[in-house]
C-alpha positions as CSV (number, residue, x, y, z in Angstrom):
1,M,0.0,0.0,0.0
2,A,1.4,3.4,-1.0
3,D,1.8,6.2,1.5
4,E,-0.9,8.8,1.7
5,P,0.3,12.1,0.3
6,R,1.5,14.4,3.1
7,E,2.1,18.1,3.2
8,F,5.8,19.2,3.2
9,N,5.9,20.6,6.8
10,A,7.2,19.9,10.2
11,A,4.1,18.0,11.3
12,S,4.6,15.5,8.5
13,F,8.4,15.4,9.2
14,Y,7.7,14.3,12.8
15,T,5.0,11.9,11.8
16,Y,7.6,10.1,9.6
17,L,10.1,10.2,12.4
18,R,7.6,8.5,14.7
19,E,7.3,5.8,12.0
20,G,11.1,5.3,12.1
21,R,11.9,7.2,8.9
22,L,14.1,10.3,8.4
23,M,12.4,12.2,5.6
24,G,13.3,15.3,3.6
25,I,12.6,16.5,0.1
26,R,14.1,15.9,-3.3
27,C,13.5,18.3,-6.2
28,R,12.2,16.6,-9.3
29,D,13.6,19.5,-11.5
30,C,17.2,19.8,-10.2
31,A,17.5,16.7,-7.9
32,H,18.6,18.9,-4.9
33,L,18.1,17.2,-1.6
34,S,17.1,19.0,1.6
35,A,16.6,17.7,5.1
36,V,14.1,20.5,5.7
37,P,10.6,19.6,4.6
38,R,9.1,22.5,2.6
39,P,7.0,22.7,-0.6
40,L,9.7,24.7,-2.4
41,C,13.2,23.6,-3.6
42,P,15.7,25.8,-1.8
43,A,18.1,25.6,-4.8
44,C,16.0,26.3,-7.9
45,H,12.6,27.4,-6.2
46,S,10.7,24.7,-8.1
47,R,7.5,23.4,-6.4
48,K,8.0,20.0,-7.9
49,V,9.3,18.3,-4.8
50,E,8.8,14.9,-3.4
51,W,9.5,13.1,-0.1
52,H,12.9,11.5,0.1
53,Q,14.0,9.0,2.8
54,F,17.5,9.5,4.2
55,S,19.6,6.7,5.5
56,G,20.0,8.2,9.0
57,K,23.8,7.9,8.7
58,G,26.2,10.9,8.7
59,Q,29.1,12.7,10.3
60,L,29.1,15.2,13.1
61,S,30.1,18.5,11.6
62,T,30.0,20.7,14.7
63,F,28.4,20.7,18.2
64,T,27.8,22.6,21.4
65,C,27.2,21.4,24.9
66,I,24.4,23.3,26.7
67,S,24.3,23.8,30.4
68,I,21.9,26.9,30.6
69,V,18.8,25.0,29.5
70,P,15.3,25.9,28.5
71,V,12.5,25.0,31.0
72,A,11.5,21.8,29.0
73,M,15.1,20.5,29.2
74,G,15.3,21.4,32.9
75,E,12.2,19.3,33.5
76,Q,14.1,16.4,32.0
77,G,17.0,16.8,34.4
78,Y,19.4,18.8,32.3
79,G,21.2,21.9,33.6
80,R,24.5,23.2,34.9
81,D,25.4,19.8,36.5
82,N,24.0,17.8,33.6
83,P,24.5,19.5,30.2
84,Y,23.3,18.1,26.9
85,C,24.8,18.3,23.4
86,S,23.3,19.6,20.2
87,G,25.0,19.5,16.8
88,V,24.9,19.7,13.1
89,V,25.1,16.4,11.2
90,T,26.0,16.1,7.6
91,L,23.9,13.3,6.3
92,E,25.7,10.8,4.0
93,E,23.5,12.0,1.2
94,G,24.8,15.6,1.6
95,P,22.3,17.8,3.4
96,R,23.0,19.0,7.0
97,I,20.5,18.9,9.8
98,S,20.5,20.1,13.4
99,A,19.9,17.5,16.1
100,R,20.5,16.4,19.7
101,L,23.6,14.4,20.2
102,L,23.2,11.4,22.5
103,G,25.7,8.9,23.8
104,V,28.5,11.4,24.4
105,D,29.8,12.9,27.7
106,A,28.5,16.5,27.5
107,S,30.4,17.3,30.8
108,N,33.6,16.7,28.9
109,P,33.2,18.2,25.4
110,Q,36.9,18.0,24.8
111,N,36.4,14.3,24.3
112,I,33.8,14.7,21.6
113,Q,35.3,14.8,18.1
114,T,33.9,16.4,15.0
115,G,33.9,14.1,12.0
116,I,32.8,11.1,13.9
117,A,30.3,8.8,12.2
118,V,26.8,9.1,13.7
119,V,23.5,7.3,13.2
120,L,19.9,8.3,13.8
121,E,18.6,7.5,17.3
122,L,15.0,6.4,17.3
123,E,14.9,3.9,20.2
124,N,14.1,6.5,22.9
125,L,11.9,8.7,20.8
126,D,9.2,10.5,22.8
127,Q,6.0,9.8,20.8
128,D,4.4,13.0,22.1
129,Q,7.3,15.4,21.5
130,P,9.8,13.7,19.2
131,T,13.3,15.1,19.0
132,L,15.7,14.4,16.2
133,A,18.8,12.8,17.7
134,F,21.9,11.0,16.6
135,H,24.5,8.9,18.5
136,P,28.0,7.8,17.6
137,A,28.0,4.8,15.3
């Protein structure tokens, strides 16, 4: 059975994520891939886009460890004594995407290396508020 057509927006992106798929868009005119779901190609501005499933593999391009946290993260136990990491992942297909970085010691960021292989983390996905996350491969 084929997928029902879905709008190119964040709600659809997170629905796919809950289903275990990292989806972005591919332009049918110029073949540009984007990890950001939108109804317009960011390269050629064509409206001829379609959903594209990414492998969920990539490399950590950059990161930051956060200890001054928003309220929602504080409610999950993060803060000055328990920071968390966020980074930019370059997917193996080329696009970059911002995500949480799990499985690293945010208290010792000097031990985290850019360029490491990472994979999509779906095992601990909060079904009510999914967060895109990767962990070292």
